ZAMARGU-4260 file (C-alpha; in steps of 0.2 Angstrom, whole numbers, plus 5000, padded with zeros to 4 digits):
<rodrens>
0) 5105/4870/4943 | 5096/4866/4959 | 5077/4861/4958 | 5074/4864/4976 | 5071/4879/4988
5) 5088/4887/4992 | 5097/4887/5009 | 5106/4900/5018 | 5122/4894/5011 | 5116/4896/4994
10) 5110/4914/4997 | 5125/4921/5006 | 5125/4939/4999 | 5141/4943/4989 | 5145/4961/4984
15) 5152/4959/4966 | 5164/4971/4957 | 5159/4978/4940 | 5161/4965/4926 | 5178/4968/4917
20) 5173/4961/4900 | 5154/4958/4900 | 5145/4950/4885 | 5133/4963/4878 | 5116/4956/4872
25) 5101/4964/4863 | 5092/4965/4880 | 5083/4982/4885 | 5080/4984/4904 | 5067/4997/4909
30) 5066/5002/4928 | 5052/5013/4933 | 5057/5021/4950 | 5051/5034/4962 | 5060/5039/4978
35) 5071/5023/4978 | 5087/5031/4984 | 5088/5019/4999 | 5090/5004/4988 | 5094/5010/4971
40) 5113/5008/4972 | 5111/4990/4976 | 5101/4987/4960 | 5113/4998/4950 | 5128/4988/4957
45) 5120/4972/4954 | 5117/4975/4935 | 5134/4983/4933 | 5142/4967/4940 | 5133/4956/4927
50) 5144/4944/4916 | 5130/4948/4903 | 5124/4966/4901 | 5110/4974/4893 | 5113/4984/4877
55) 5102/4998/4886 | 5095/5001/4903 | 5082/5015/4904 | 5079/5021/4922 | 5062/5030/4921
60) 5061/5043/4935 | 5043/5044/4939 | 5043/5060/4949 | 5056/5056/4963 | 5058/5069/4977
65) 5073/5061/4984 | 5091/5058/4978 | 5085/5045/4965 | 5089/5055/4949 | 5106/5060/4955
70) 5111/5042/4959 | 5106/5037/4942 | 5116/5051/4934 | 5131/5046/4944 | 5131/5028/4937
75) 5126/5034/4920 | 5142/5045/4919 | 5153/5029/4922 | 5142/5017/4912 | 5135/5023/4896
80) 5122/5009/4894 | 5113/5017/4909 | 5101/5031/4904 | 5090/5042/4915 | 5073/5046/4907
85) 5063/5059/4918 | 5044/5058/4918 | 5032/5071/4925 | 5027/5070/4943 | 5009/5065/4946
90) 5011/5070/4964 | 5010/5052/4972 | 5016/5034/4970 | 5004/5024/4959 | 5007/5006/4960
95) 5002/4993/4947 | 4995/5003/4932 | 5006/5018/4936 | 5022/5007/4936 | 5017/5000/4919
100) 5013/5017/4912 | 5031/5022/4917 | 5037/5006/4910 | 5028/5010/4893 | 5035/5028/4894
105) 5052/5020/4894 | 5048/5009/4879 | 5044/5024/4869 | 5062/5030/4873 | 5071/5014/4868
110) 5086/5019/4856 | 5091/5001/4852 | 5075/4996/4843 | 5082/4979/4837 | 5081/4972/4854
115) 5077/4953/4857 | 5073/4953/4875 | 5065/4966/4887 | 5064/4966/4905 | 5056/4976/4919
120) 5067/4978/4934 | 5062/4987/4951 | 5074/4999/4960 | 5074/4989/4976 | 5081/4972/4970
125) 5099/4964/4968 | 5105/4948/4961 | 5121/4938/4958 | 5133/4942/4944 | 5127/4928/4933
130) 5109/4931/4934 | 5106/4938/4917 | 5117/4925/4910 | 5107/4911/4918 | 5091/4918/4911
135) 5098/4919/4893 | 5103/4901/4895 | 5084/4896/4899 | 5078/4906/4883 | 5091/4897/4872
140) 5086/4880/4879 | 5067/4883/4876 | 5061/4893/4860 | 5043/4893/4868 | 5049/4901/4884
145) 5040/4918/4884 | 5047/4925/4901 | 5058/4919/4915 | 5065/4923/4932 | 5074/4916/4947
150) 5065/4914/4964 | 5064/4930/4975 | 5071/4930/4993 | 5072/4943/5007 | 5080/4944/5024
155) 5069/4942/5039 | 5075/4941/5057 | 5092/4935/5052 | 5086/4922/5040 | 5082/4920/5022
160) 5064/4919/5017 | 5057/4915/5000 | 5043/4925/4993 | 5033/4910/4987 | 5026/4909/4969
165) 5021/4894/4958 | 5033/4888/4945 | 5024/4897/4931 | 5023/4914/4940 | 5038/4925/4934
170) 5044/4937/4947 | 5037/4954/4943 | 5052/4963/4951 | 5063/4957/4937 | 5053/4950/4923
175) 5062/4946/4907 | 5052/4943/4890 | 5056/4936/4873 | 5052/4950/4861 | 5040/4939/4850
180) 5030/4933/4866 | 5030/4951/4873 | 5022/4958/4857 | 5011/4943/4855 | 5002/4946/4872
185) 5001/4965/4869 | 5014/4970/4882 | 5009/4973/4900 | 4991/4979/4906 | 4991/4996/4915
190) 4983/4989/4930 | 4987/4982/4947 | 4986/4964/4942 | 4997/4966/4927 | 5010/4953/4932
195) 4996/4939/4933 | 4987/4944/4917 | 5003/4943/4907 | 5008/4925/4912 | 4991/4918/4910
200) 4989/4927/4893 | 5005/4920/4887 | 4999/4902/4892 | 4983/4905/4883 | 4993/4909/4867
205) 5004/4893/4869 | 5019/4901/4877 | 5028/4895/4893 | 5033/4905/4908 | 5045/4899/4922
210) 5053/4904/4938 | 5066/4892/4944 | 5078/4888/4958 | 5096/4890/4955 | 5110/4896/4967
215) 5117/4908/4954 | 5100/4915/4949 | 5090/4921/4964 | 5083/4939/4967 | 5086/4948/4983
220) 5071/4959/4987 | 5076/4973/5000 | 5059/4976/5007 | 5043/4966/5009 | 5033/4964/4993
225) 5018/4976/4993 | 5025/4988/5007 | 5031/5002/4995 | 5015/5012/4997 | 5010/5017/5014
230) 5010/5000/5023 | 5011/4981/5021 | 4993/4981/5027 | 4987/4992/5013 | 4997/4982/5001
235) 4988/4966/5006 | 4971/4974/5004 | 4977/4980/4987 | 4983/4963/4983 | 4966/4956/4986
240) 4958/4969/4975 | 4970/4964/4962 | 4965/4946/4963 | 4947/4951/4960 | 4951/4962/4945
245) 4961/4947/4938 | 4946/4936/4939 | 4951/4924/4953 | 4938/4910/4958 | 4932/4914/4976
250) 4939/4897/4983 | 4956/4901/4975 | 4956/4919/4982 | 4953/4911/4999 | 4966/4898/4997
255) 4979/4911/4991 | 4975/4921/5007 | 4977/4906/5018 | 4993/4902/5010 | 5000/4920/5013
260) 4995/4919/5032 | 5011/4910/5034 | 5021/4926/5029 | 5023/4943/5037 | 5012/4950/5043
265) 5007/4933/5049 | 4988/4928/5048 | 4982/4946/5046 | 4991/4948/5029 | 4981/4934/5022
270) 4965/4939/5030 | 4967/4956/5022 | 4970/4949/5005 | 4953/4939/5007 | 4945/4955/5013
275) 4951/4965/4999 | 4945/4952/4986 | 4927/4950/4994 | 4926/4969/4997 | 4929/4972/4979
280) 4916/4959/4975 | 4903/4967/4986 | 4907/4984/4978 | 4906/4976/4961 | 4922/4984/4956
285) 4927/4982/4938 | 4936/4966/4932 | 4948/4963/4918 | 4937/4964/4902 | 4942/4949/4893
290) 4930/4934/4896 | 4941/4922/4887 | 4955/4926/4899 | 4944/4924/4914 | 4938/4907/4908
295) 4955/4901/4906 | 4961/4907/4923 | 4946/4899/4932 | 4950/4883/4923 | 4968/4884/4928
300) 4964/4888/4946 | 4951/4874/4947 | 4964/4861/4941 | 4976/4867/4954 | 4963/4867/4968
305) 4958/4849/4963 | 4977/4844/4962 | 4979/4851/4980 | 4964/4841/4987 | 4970/4825/4979
310) 4987/4827/4986 | 4980/4831/5003 | 4970/4816/5002 | 4985/4805/4998 | 4994/4812/5013
315) 4979/4809/5024 | 4976/4791/5018 | 4980/4777/5031
</rodrens>
């Protein structure tokens, strides 16, 4: 295993054939999808190629108007562990809460109810053939590990770019949970900030979460995070509003925006995140209604801000 950011040599894309004798484990994957025909085959091919396969993969079609349902049926005809579950069309793509509502609809349709792990997987991702195997190894190493993922990358201008997250932040694009932990946190919240609420709630309850570097356990994101609805600029504003709902400290919201200025869309993306946060504050939009959670989150963020200042001070010292 590597404990460092990966290089272009580590990340050279490989198209893997379907696994011939995969190990089947009590893992259920649920993929809420809507109009994902452009990338969905990449996701399907990646899971079909895994050395360790889920016992069940439910693809929830959340009102697609493109070829998404037909693509899923094509793969399900060849691979019985894949199952298409149609859901009514609300008429538009609803991120965050809508995605989790579709995920929960998939949970209601699970056939293998004795599952031990559950995962949410987006329809615009791919990974190497040992990805699920490496996640399982992490769970076996640590019985207090609630959720795990590899790091997320995308192609940008012919180079490989990491979608930076802290060590505890498990990638929402392919998030895998231990059943006991998932049930302990009450599942995912049907709101835009669901993939921050879950990891901090897990930590409050004594669980651990992890995203880690490994050349056989990285995720490939086929479009820029937050760009699936209208534009990346709308996505960055929405991200800032999500940080407000989550309960971010104002200084941490600014720091998060400044950090994202180094990613596309450069500078403006981070500014829009900050604007989204303070715009929500000025409008007094609702926040996650759990005071204990918000206190915990503020404490965690204050510690990270303090550590960052101390580290900068050490670097600047003569």
